[in-house]
C-alpha positions in Angstrom: -10.3 8.7 -15.8 -10.5 7.4 -12.3 -7.8 8.6 -9.8 -6.2 5.1 -10.0 -6.0 5.2 -13.8 -4.7 8.8 -13.8 -2.0 7.9 -11.3 -0.7 4.9 -13.2 -0.8 6.7 -16.5 1.1 9.6 -15.2 4.0 7.5 -13.8 4.1 4.9 -16.5 4.4 7.4 -19.4 0.8 6.9 -20.5 -1.6 9.7 -21.5 -3.6 10.8 -18.4 -6.4 13.3 -18.8 -4.4 15.4 -16.3 -1.5 14.9 -14.0 -2.4 14.1 -10.4 -2.3 17.4 -8.4 0.0 16.5 -5.4 1.5 19.8 -4.0 2.7 18.4 -0.8 1.8 19.7 2.6 3.3 20.9 5.8 4.0 19.4 9.1 2.9 20.8 12.5 5.2 23.9 12.6 4.2 24.8 9.0 0.4 24.3 9.6 0.7 26.5 12.8 2.1 29.3 10.7 -0.5 29.0 7.9 -3.3 29.0 10.5 -1.9 32.3 11.8 -1.9 33.6 8.3 -5.5 32.7 7.3 -5.8 29.0 6.9 -9.1 28.2 8.8 -8.5 25.8 11.7 -11.3 23.5 10.7 -9.7 22.7 7.3 -8.5 19.1 7.1 -7.5 18.7 3.5 -5.0 21.6 3.1 -4.0 21.0 -0.6 -7.6 20.9 -1.7 -8.4 24.1 0.2 -5.4 25.8 -1.3 -6.5 24.6 -4.8 -9.9 26.2 -4.2 -8.3 29.4 -2.9 -6.2 29.5 -6.1 -9.4 29.3 -8.2 -9.6 25.6 -8.8 -13.1 24.2 -9.6 -12.7 20.6 -10.7 -13.9 17.8 -8.4 -11.2 16.8 -5.9 -10.3 13.1 -6.1 -11.7 11.0 -3.3 -9.5 8.6 -1.6 -10.4 5.3 -0.1 -9.3 2.5 2.1 -5.9 0.9 1.7 -4.6 -2.5 2.6 -2.9 -2.2 6.0 0.6 -3.7 6.0 2.6 -3.7 9.3 6.3 -4.6 8.8 7.3 -2.9 12.2 8.7 -4.8 15.1 6.2 -6.7 17.3 6.3 -6.0 20.2 7.7 -2.5 20.1 9.8 -1.0 22.8 8.3 1.2 25.5 8.3 4.9 24.6 9.5 6.8 27.7 11.3 9.8 29.0 14.5 8.7 30.7 15.9 12.1 31.9 14.9 15.8 31.5 17.6 18.3 31.0 16.0 21.8 30.8 15.8 22.5 27.1 16.2 18.8 26.1 15.3 15.4 27.2 16.8 11.8 26.9 14.1 9.4 25.6 13.6 5.9 24.4 11.6 5.6 21.2 9.5 2.7 20.0 12.4 1.2 18.1 14.6 1.0 21.2 16.8 3.9 20.3 18.0 6.2 23.2 18.4 9.8 21.9 18.2 13.3 23.0 15.5 15.6 21.6 14.1 19.1 22.4 11.9 19.4 25.5 9.1 20.8 23.4 8.6 17.5 21.6 6.9 14.4 23.0 8.3 10.9 22.4 5.5 10.3 20.0 7.1 12.8 17.6 9.7 10.0 16.9 7.0 7.6 15.9 5.7 9.5 12.8 6.5 12.7 10.8 4.5 15.0 13.0 7.2 17.7 12.7 10.9 18.1 11.9 12.7 16.9 15.1 16.5 17.1 15.4 17.9 14.4 17.7 21.3 13.3 19.1 21.7 9.5 19.0 23.1 8.0 22.2 22.5 4.2 21.9 20.8 2.0 19.3 19.2 -1.4 19.9 21.6 -3.6 17.9 25.3 -3.2 18.7 26.5 -6.8 18.5 25.4 -10.3 17.6 23.6 -10.9 20.9 21.5 -7.8 20.4 20.7 -9.1 16.9 19.5 -12.4 18.2 17.1 -10.6 20.5 15.9 -8.2 17.8 15.0 -11.0 15.3 12.4 -12.3 17.7 10.3 -9.1 17.1 9.9 -9.9 13.4 7.6 -12.9 13.0 6.1 -12.7 9.5 3.3 -15.0 10.5 2.0 -12.8 13.3 -1.7 -12.1 12.4 -1.4 -8.5 13.6 0.6 -7.7 10.5 -2.6 -7.8 8.2 -6.2 -7.0 8.6 -8.4 -9.7 10.1 -10.7 -9.5 7.1 -7.9 -9.5 4.6 -9.5 -11.8 2.0 -12.8 -9.8 2.0 -11.0 -6.5 2.0 -9.0 -7.6 -1.0 -12.2 -8.6 -2.9 -13.6 -5.2 -2.2 -10.5 -3.3 -3.2 -10.3 -5.1 -6.5 -13.1 -2.8 -7.7 -11.4 0.4 -6.4 -11.1 3.7 -8.3 -8.2 5.1 -6.2 -4.6 4.0 -6.2 -3.2 2.0 -3.3 0.5 2.1 -2.2 2.2 -0.1 0.3 5.5 1.3 1.8 8.3 -0.5 3.7 12.0 0.2 4.5 14.7 -1.0 2.2 17.6 -2.9 3.7 19.8 0.2 4.2 17.1 2.1 6.1 16.1 -0.9 8.2 19.6 -1.8 9.3 20.3 1.8 10.1 17.1 1.7 12.3 18.6 -1.2 14.2 22.3 -0.2 14.4 22.4 3.6 13.9 24.1 5.2 11.0 27.6 5.2 12.5 27.1 1.7 13.8 26.1 0.4 10.4 29.0 2.1 8.5 31.6 0.7 10.9 29.9 -2.7 11.1 30.2 -3.0 7.3 33.9 -3.1 7.8 34.2 -4.7 11.3 31.7 -7.5 10.8 30.4 -7.6 7.3 29.1 -11.1 7.7 26.6 -9.8 10.4 25.5 -7.0 8.1 24.9 -9.5 5.2 23.0 -11.8 7.6 20.7 -8.9 8.7 20.1 -7.9 5.1 19.2 -11.4 4.1 16.9 -11.7 7.2 15.1 -8.4 6.2 14.9 -9.5 2.5 13.3 -12.8 3.5 10.9 -11.2 6.0 9.6 -8.7 3.4 9.4 -11.5 0.8 7.0 -13.4 3.1 4.9 -10.4 3.8 4.6 -9.4 0.1 3.6 -13.0 -0.9 0.9 -13.0 1.7 -0.4 -9.4 0.9 -0.3 -9.8 -2.8 -2.4 -13.0 -2.5 -5.2 -10.9 -1.2 -4.8 -7.6 -3.0 -2.7 -6.4 -6.0 -1.7 -2.9 -5.1 -0.8 -0.1 -7.6 2.6 0.6 -6.0 5.2 -0.8 -3.6 7.3 2.0 -2.3 10.7 1.6 -0.5 12.2 4.0 1.9 16.1 4.2 2.0 17.2 7.9 2.6 20.8 6.8 1.7 22.4 9.9 0.3 24.0 13.2 1.5 24.1 16.4 -0.4 26.8 15.3 -2.8 27.1 11.5 -2.6 25.4 8.3 -1.5 26.1 7.3 2.1 27.7 4.0 0.9 29.4 3.7 -2.4 27.6 2.5 -5.5 29.8 -0.5 -5.5 28.7 -1.4 -2.0 25.1 -0.6 -2.9 25.3 -3.1 -5.7 26.9 -5.8 -3.6 24.8 -5.4 -0.5 21.4 -4.0 -1.5 20.8 -4.7 -5.1 20.0 -8.4 -4.7 17.1 -7.6 -2.2 15.8 -4.9 -4.5 15.8 -7.4 -7.5 14.1 -10.2 -5.5 11.3 -7.9 -4.2 10.9 -6.6 -7.7 10.5 -10.1 -9.1 7.7 -10.8 -6.6 5.9 -7.5 -7.4 6.1 -7.9 -11.2 4.9 -11.5 -11.1 1.9 -10.3 -9.0 1.1 -7.6 -11.5 2.1 -4.5 -9.4 3.0 -1.8 -12.0 4.9 0.7 -10.0 8.0 0.0 -7.9 9.1 3.2 -6.1 12.1 4.4 -4.2 12.4 7.3 -1.7 15.8 8.8 -0.8 16.7 12.2 0.2 20.1 13.6 -0.9 21.9 13.5 -4.2 20.7 10.3 -6.0 22.3 10.6 -9.4 24.8 7.9 -8.8 22.1 5.6 -7.4 19.5 5.9 -10.1 21.3 3.5 -12.5 21.3 0.9 -9.7 17.7 1.3 -9.1 16.9 1.0 -12.8 18.9 -2.3 -12.8 16.7 -3.5 -9.9 13.5 -2.8 -11.9 12.6 0.3 -9.8 10.7 2.7 -12.1 9.8 5.7 -9.9 11.8 7.7 -7.4 11.3 10.7 -5.2 11.6 13.4 -3.7 14.3 14.7 -6.0 15.7 17.4 -3.6 17.0 20.3 -5.6 19.2 21.6 -2.8 21.1 18.4 -2.9 22.0 18.9 -6.5 19.3 16.8 -8.2 18.2 18.2 -11.5 15.2 16.5 -12.8 15.6 18.0 -16.3 19.2 16.6 -16.4 18.0 13.2 -15.1 15.4 12.9 -17.9 18.1 13.6 -20.4 20.5 11.1 -18.9 18.1 8.3 -18.0 15.3 8.8 -20.4 12.1 7.0 -19.7 13.8 4.3 -17.6 12.8 6.3 -14.5 9.8 8.4 -13.6 9.8 10.9 -10.7 7.7 12.5 -8.0 8.7 15.8 -6.3 11.4 17.9 -7.9 9.9 21.4 -7.0 12.5 23.4 -5.0 11.0 24.1 -1.6 13.3 27.2 -1.4 11.6 28.6 -4.5 8.2 28.1 -3.0 9.3 30.0 0.1 10.6 32.9 -2.1 7.3 33.0 -4.1 6.7 35.5 -6.9 8.9 35.3 -10.0 11.2 32.8 -8.3 8.5 30.1 -8.0 7.2 31.0 -11.5 10.7 30.3 -12.9 10.9 27.1 -11.0 7.7 25.8 -12.5 8.9 26.7 -16.0 12.1 24.9 -15.3 10.4 21.5 -14.6 7.7 22.0 -17.2 9.5 20.0 -20.0 9.7 17.0 -17.8 5.9 17.3 -16.9 5.1 17.5 -20.7 7.2 14.5 -21.4 5.4 12.3 -18.9 6.5 10.0 -16.1 6.4 12.8 -13.6 4.1 14.0 -10.8 5.5 17.3 -9.7 5.4 18.1 -6.0 7.4 19.9 -3.3 10.8 18.1 -2.9 10.1 17.2 0.7 7.7 18.3 3.4 6.7 21.9 2.9 8.8 23.8 5.5 7.6 26.6 7.9 9.4 29.3 6.0 6.7 29.1 3.3 4.0 31.7 3.8 0.4 30.6 3.3 -0.1 33.1 0.4 3.0 31.7 -1.3 1.8 28.1 -0.9 -1.6 29.0 -2.5 0.2 30.7 -5.3 2.4 27.6 -5.9 -0.6 25.3 -5.8 -2.3 27.5 -8.4 0.8 27.4 -10.7 1.0 23.6 -10.2 -2.7 23.2 -11.0 -2.2 25.0 -14.4 0.8 22.9 -15.3 -1.0 19.7 -14.5 -4.3 20.5 -16.2 -6.4 21.2 -13.1 -7.0 24.8 -14.0 
């Protein structure tokens, strides 16, 4: 099987020759620890190296080019330090947020997931209708910078690919929170619901325009939404509000994807997602991740409750990886029935944290390789 065929078969309850081996990897602080514990500094593909260290001998899947898709604001705000305060600093990020972060981090740490960065929000770019009118100007779906210059030729080349391609973009909850801040969004839902609904419809239409353009050039294997809309025990807005405010956008995007032939429609949300999964199923979403165990998500219970209406990625308790030994062995046995049933690519249930020792990571990768058919 090609990597592309294997990926689709694994998530669509097919019969893959083996489940994709996707252990997850660490961010900067984790990699720093691992290099101090024996990971050679020149190693770039850490999961593959760990697989070899664990005894794996099969050919590692080769990736390939994707289809670039830029849904971010154009132009972006200037990234800058506004004030330094000893152990912390006040900065403006590329999204226009003013926040306080540790002095050990650069502003670029807020652009991508370089490491885990705690921040204190001070001001967000959309606080009222005037701010919103200015923000909308940054989202022109016809800006040529949103796609590759050679989009048509690239699409023809990628039609022959053997690796899977995923496009990712924020869902409406995530995107509005980026503009207004979490507190701002939650209060705005009550104080000015009409504005919230206007922003959601704007984002829905913007993504529709981009999807229609992209899918005219290249039919991807997966479209993946980011929402992060749950705490440890409950969703951040109620299931009723989720259905009223967000479900129409999910459904409309799903209709476009299915019509184009995209087989996988995925959702990412941290926190406890048990009360959200039925809504996602109604929307046509068929895969979700990362299934954080510490938030009360139980992938075995989810499979019993939702059957094959939902597939999963993640679900391996990062705390068990850190404890190693019999604890991680028991964790792998816990999730094994779901892996055998299909519709599941097991992986760490978020970025691998820095309390995981290198030797325990290698042990975990070896256990995962055996479960998924790579050893």
